[in-house]
Structures are given as C-alpha cells and as structure tokens.
N, C-alpha and C positions, 0 to 999 in steps of 0.2 A: 303525379296523379293524385287521386283523392286520398285523404287521410284514412287510416285503418277503420275507424267507426263509420265513416261515410261509406266506405266500400261495403262493410257488413250490412249496413242499412239498405244500401242499394240492392244487394243480392236478395235480401228478404222481400223488398218491395217489388222487385221484378218477378219473384216467385208468386207473390200474391196477385200482382197484376196480370201475370201470365194466365192465371186460371180464368180471370174475367175475359181475357182476350180470346179464349177458346170458343166463346159464344158465336153462333153462326151469324147472328144479326147484331149490328151495333145499336145498342139502345142508350139514348141520352139519359143521364141521371142528373142533369143540371137542375138546380132549384134557384129561384130568384129571391132577392130581398123583398120584404114586405113593401106593398105600394106606398105605405106611409113614408118610407125612406127612399123610394125609387120611382121615378116617373116613367111608367111603362106605357103611357098614352102617346109618346113621341114616335113618329114614323121613323126618325133617324135611329132611335134606340132599336127598334125592331129590325131595321135594315142591317145594323151592325151586329146585333144578336144572332140573327139568322146567318149572316156571313160567317160568324165565329163558329157556329155549329156545323156549317158546311165544311169549314176548314178542318175541324176535329174529325169529321166523318171521312174526309180525304186522307187524313193521317192514319186512321184506322185501316182504310183500304190499302194504303201503301205499306203498312207494317208487315204484312204477310208476304210482300213481294221484294223486300229489300235484298234478298240474296240473288235476285236476278240482275246481272250487270247491264242488261239491255233495257231494263224497265226505267222509265222516266217518271219520278214521283209526281203525282197529280197535285199534291198540296203546294208545290212550288208556284202554281198559278195564282195562289192567294197572296203572294208576296210582291212587293215592288220590284221591278226589274233590277234596279240598282242594288238591292239586297242580294239577289242571286249572284250578280256579277261580283259583289264585294266578298260575300261569305262563302260562296260555293253552295253549301247547304244552309239556307237561311234559317232553318230550324235549330241550328247547332246550339245557340245559347239557351233557348228554352229547354232543349233536351238534355243539356249538361246538368240541369238541376233535377229533372224527373222524366224518365223515359219508361214506358209510354204514359204521359200525364193524362191523356184523354181516356184512359181505361178506368179512371177512378171517379168517385162521386164528386160532383162539381157544385160549387155555390157561386153563382155569377152575381158579382157585386154591383156591376153597372157600367155606364159609359159617361164620359165627360167630354166636353168640347174645349179645345185649347185655343184654336183660332179658326179662320175660315176654312182651312183645308186639313187641320190636324185634330184628331180625336184620340182618346185613350180608353181602353176597356180594362177593367180589373176583375179577376176571377180567382177562386181558390179551389184547391183539390184536397179531398180527404180520403181516408181508407179505414176500414174496420179491422185492420191487422197491425199489430198483434192484439190491439184492444180497440173498442169502438171510437169513432170520430177522432182519428189521429190526423192533425193538419200536416199535409205533405208540402204544399207550396202556395204562395200568393203571387200572382203574375200581374204586372201592369204593362200592357202592350199597346204601342201606338199604332194608329191607322191613318192613312192619308187618303183623301177623296181625289180620285183621278177621273179622267174621261172614261175609263173602263170600270169605274166603280171604286169601292174601297180596296185598299191594299195594305198589307201588314208591313211594319217597319220595326227593326230591332231598337230597343231603347238605347243600346250602346251607340248606335249610329248618330243619335241625336246628342247624347251626352258627351261624346268624344270631341265635339266641336269646341268645348270649353277646356279641354285638357291641355296640359303642357306637352311639348313634343321635343324629343331629342334623337338625333341620328348618330349611330355608331356603327360603322361598317354597313352591313346589309340589314341591320336591325333598326327599326324605328320604335322608340319607347314612347308610350303614352301614359300619362298619370295625372290625377287631379292636382290642382295648384297647391293644395295642402300637404301633398306628399313630398317627403324629402328624398330626392333622387340621389343615389350614391354612384356618381359617374366613374370614380376610380374602380369600384367593384365591378361595374358594368364592363369597363375596358379590360380588366383582367379576365372576366368570364368569356368575352368575345375572343380573346387570344386562346383560351383553353378550348373553346368550341372549335375554332379553326384548326387547332392541333388535332383534336379528335376526328374532325371531318377528313383531314389529310390522311391520318392513319387508317380510317375506315375506307378510304378510297373514293371519297366524294370530291369532285373537282370544284364545283361551284355551288353557292347557296342562293336560293331564291329570296327575294325580300320578305322579311318577317315583321309583323306588328306585335309588339310585346306590351301588354297592359299591366300596370302595377297599381296595387291598392294597399292601403294601410292594413286592412283585415278583410276577412271573408264577408262580413256584414256589408261593408262598404262596396266591395266588389259586386255582390249580388244586387245591391241597390242600383248601381249604375247599369247593371244588366237588365233591370226591370223585374227583379225578383225581390219582392218586399217582405217575404217570409219564407223560410226554408227549413225542412226537416234536417238538413245538413248543417245547420248553424244552431248556436245557443245550446249545445249539448255537452259542453265541457266547462266546468267551473274551476278546473284544476290547472289547465294549461292553455297557453296561446297556441291555437291550432293553425299552422301554415297550410296553404292550399294552392295548388297549381293545376292548370288544365291546358292541354294542347289540342282540344277538340271544340273550340268555340267558333271556328270558321276557318276558311282556307288560309293557311300560313298565319294564323292568329293564335297567340297563347297568352295566358294570364298567370299572375302569381301575386301573393300577398307580400307584405313587407319583408325585404331581404332578398327577393327574387332576383335582383340584379346580379348577385354573386353566383347564381346557380344555373346550370345548363341542362338539367333533367328534361324539361319540356322541349327544349331545342333538339335534343337527341331523338325524341319521339318523332319530330318532324323530319329529321335526317333519315331515320329508318323507314319512315313512310315514303320518302322520296325514292328509295331504292328498292321498295318492296314489290313493285310491279303488280300491285293489288293483292298481294298475299297477306293474309292475316297471321301475324306471328303468335307464338305461344306465350305463356306467362313469362317465359324467359326474357322477353323484351323488357319487362320491368327491371329485371336483374341488371341488364345492360345500362339502362338509363340511370338506375340507382348507383351502380358501381362507378360509372365514369362521370356522373352528373349529380351525385348526392340525392338524398331523399329526406323530405321534410326538414331541410336546412341543417342536417347533421352529417357528420363524416362517416365513412364506412367503418372506421374503427369503433365509433360510438354504437353503431347499429350491430356490429358483430359481438360487441361486448353484451348488449342487451339480449341478442339472440342466444348467446351461450347461457346466460342466466335463465332465460325463458325455457330452454330445453332442459337444463338441469332441474328446474322446478316442475317439469312435466315429462318425467322419464317414460310415462305411458305412451307418449306420442311416438309413433313409428313413421319416420320419413320414407321408409321403403313401402309404406301403404299409401300415403298421400303427402305431397310436398307442399300443399297449399292450405288444406282445411281438414276439419274433422267434426264429428258430432259433439254435443255438449250434454253432460249428464245432469242429474238433479242438483248435484253439488257444485255445478259450474266448472267442472273439469272436462278437458278434452278426452274423447273416447272414439275409437274406430268401430265400436259396436253400436249399430243403429238401434238395437233394442233397448239400450240404456239412455237413449236420447229423449229429452222432454219435447223438443221440436224436431220434427223429422226432416230437418234440413241441416246441412253442414255449415259450420261457421269458420271463417278464416282464422288462422293462427294469429292472435293479436292481443294486445293489452293497451293500457293507457300510453305506452311509450312508442309502439311501432306496429306495423303490419309485418309479421315475421315471414309471411309468404313472399314478400319482396325481398326480405333479407336473406332468405334461403337461396333465392335465385341469384342474389349478389355473390354468395359463397361459391355457387357453381360457376358463375362468370369469372371470378378470380381464379378458380382452379383451372379453367380453360385458358385464361389469358396467360397464366404463369407457365402452362405447359406448351402452348403453341401460339401465343400472341393473338393479335386481332383476327388472323385468318381462322383460328379455331373457334373463336367467338362468333364470327360470321357464319361458319358452318353450322354451329348449334342453332343460330337464328333461322337460317334458310332451310335446314334439313329437318326441322321440327315442326310439322304442319299444325299441331294442336297440342293441348296439354297432356293428352293421353299418350303422346309419343315422347314425352320428356324422358322417361326412364330408358327407352330404346336409344335415344341420342346420348344420354349419359354413359351407357354401356359402350356404345360405338366409339365415342370420342374421348372418354376418360378411362375406359376399361373397368368401370365399376358396375357390377351386376346389380339388378334391382334389390335383391335381398341384402346387399352390402351398403346400400346408399345411406341408410340411417346411421350406421356405425361410422361410415366414412366421413360424413358431414360433421358429426359430433366430435370425432377425433381430430379432424382438421381444425376446428375452432379451439379445442383444448391445446393443441400444439402450437398454433400460430398466433392465438389471441388470448 
C-alpha cells in the first residue's frame, strides 16, 4: 500500500475534498489556459472539453452512490468497452493518485491530436489546503474517436504495448525495456505466495498482471500522471510504492517488487471477502506475511519499538492508528492541543506505524492460534472501531491493557 506520508496526505486531501463534495450542486471550477497558448476556436477541442466535463459530473453523481451494490456507475459510459472489460473499474488508475479529483479546482491545459482516431487531453488539479494553490496532480488521458463519439482510454493500455513480458505461474509481469527484471526473486516470491495461499485455504489463483517500474515517477508517467503530490516529497530516502487497486487483478510496484508478495495478499483477501470490507488489520496481515516497503518484520518492529519509546504519551488503548499533533509536533490524544483538528497517522520518515502495530497483533494471533485465528480476526472485525473488541475476544486482552501489552511484547520479543 501507499507509503506513510502518502497515506497522511491522502487523509488530509480527502478531508478537505469532502467538504467541497457536500455542496448540493456540482459546480465546475475549471479554468483554461490563455488563448495565446491554447486554440479554443476548434470544434474538436470544445467537443472533447465538454465530454470531459460531463465525465467529471458523472463521477460526482456516482460518488454518493458507491455504497449501493446494485448501482451501476454512469461514468463507465465514458470509457471504451475494452477498458471496462480489462480493468473492471476503468477509473482505477486515475483514482489511485487522487480521489475524488473532480472535487478540486481544475486548470484544463488543452487537447492534442496524436493520429486520426487518438487524442489526448491534459489537465491539472489544485487545492487551497493546507495553503493556497497546492498542485495535486497533472493527468494526461487518451481518448479515441468511435462511432459512438469519444471514449476514454487508460494511458497504461497504450504504454504496455511496448513493455517486456514474463510469465511465471499465474502471474504475468510487465515492465519497461530499461527495467532489470529479477527472475530469481520473482520465482522465490511466487513459491512463497503459493504457500501462503495454501495455508490461508485458497485453492486456486486467478491470473494476475504485475507491473514493475524503476521508481514512482516512472510508474506515474506510464499511468498518465505527469505530476503528483505523492511524488518528489522526500529528498532523504528512495520511497518504494505498490498498489493493488489499479484494476481487476492488476497490481504494481517499484524496483524490488519482484521479491515481495504484499500486494498479492491483498488480492487473495479480496477474492475470499465476498464483498466484505476488512478493517485496518488487513494491512497487518499483508505486511506480516508479505513485508512492507521492502523491509522485514524485524526491521519494522525495531523501528516501532523505538518510535513508541520516543513517544510514551501515545496510548494504544485510545487509538491504534492515529492521534492529534500538538504545536511542538508531538502526538497527543487531546484534541484541544491540536493545531489541525484532524488526526495524523503514527508515522515518521521510516514507517507507517499504524501498519506495524497491526503486524504485531497479527503475529500475536498467528503464534497463538495459527492462520485460523488470523482469519477470524479478519472476518469477525467489520471495521476499525471493532478492533479492540476482536483483540479482547481472540487474544484475551482488554482495551485498557492493549497499550501495555503491545509495548511489553516488543520489549520481550524484539
């Protein structure tokens, strides 16, 4: 899943965007480049620009109805049939960068023609949170002219035609020709994944497409995201990134992803969920059995122990995932001490400790009752609010004891 700062930023953006989405009427905030740099006299331009605005409006209408399993999204009508068949939800790649992007201020950069049937539009989104004119994302999105008018196509669909391709078991790996694919690491990971699936009780796996890239910037470029608030934010570390939600049975990862099975485990859990949305504990399972940001559980537990020692004021019996931040940049559970009235995930430059805490809980369950107890935690915990009830029922640890229990477990075991 996303790196710790990406997750933090996503939470804040969704909170800011959610306020805008409460408006009864969808009002376009798009602005165009000056006519000096953009030909707005073209009929084709206006046809595509109007089409794009109608698509965004359809996204807005669908947003409030996503919880209804019987509702068929109207925005699918704007996509080529092949995209719906291939991705399931053809919006997945756009939304993996910014959801809901259509709620923000837009600067529509223009349209260009590539050949007789292929066009591309480029547009950017901004927000005034936490300060004015923050760039959120720049998208380049292909469109094809059909007998039924223009239809959207994902940039990955076009770019993957030039990718190298390698089949190992039920997994098809795709990667640019400049990427050095580690076949030995991939074979080892497939064996580990098969062992996990067998222990979890999954008989067979559907075919999976696994996209590998040198870094996040390259990945976003091939996705048609030419600028992102989730990139170029760390000058200190190389930030790995993976995502299991870019389309039906499609996952992606940056360099080194051949050796990891984290995103695959998300797909396995989804395949047996029967539509159930799991709690935050799902991340603990994927991290514990499939690693997180290319590091071992021992590495993460060591960092988590140091983080908790440095933050004795954090009470895991109050919240397992996040807390407020005071004026000195320290976590607090007192909202009156918070500069921003939103909680922030437990995190620093090394890790998202909300993930790591769930990894500890996963290990405690696994050592006590094996995979059966891990599965019970997954399926018997309908949401994050129920985590403490499940911990007490399955581990015998009352909520007021959770903070001490996790801290002591780390001190004794790691």
